[in-house]
C-alpha positions, 0 to 999 in steps of 0.5 A: 016690656021684655022680648019673648024668648023666640024673639031673642033667639030670632034677634041672635040669629039675625045678628049672627047672620049679619056677621057672616053676610052683612057686607052683602046687603045694600048700604041702606039695608046695612044702615037700617039693620045696624040702627035697629038691631045694634042701636035699638032704634024703633022703626019710627026713629029709623024712618025719620033719620032716612026720610021714609015711612015706618012701613018702608023701614019694615019692608027694608028690614024684612028683605034684609033678613030674607037676603041673610037667610037665603045666603045662609041656606045657600052657603051655610057659613053660620051652620058651619061656624056653630058646628065648629064651636060645638066641636071645640066645646067637646074637645075641651071637655074631653081634654079636661077629662084626660088631664083630670084622669092623668094628673101625672101629665107634665106641662110639657106634655100638655102644652101642644094640645093646650096651645092648639085648643087656645088657637082654635078658640081664638080663631072661632070666637074672633078674639084675635081677628076682632071682626066677629061678634059671636 
């Protein structure tokens, strides 16, 4: 049975929040979060692993999600990152239109902007840093 679209969006958001704020959770919250969201363990499996009830796992994960949302509401790092990604997409589209409308531009003329766009893309999507799961 597949997840509903709104559940998929929720999981994607919670995972993105974890990327930014996960280190601020307790180690127990981190462990349970990663088992549930990254390794797809059920509450029962996590409960057995940690020697607690399924309800305790549910409560722990609910608190962790609330903490992540609270950090986001106060700091807005995820929203800022998403805006930067949108800006990059807009700039890439605009640059593509420029290069299509001006085929006479030399590689030398295009290189500085191409380099800046590529560096920004690598920074935003974590290709060089390796610490973002976006």
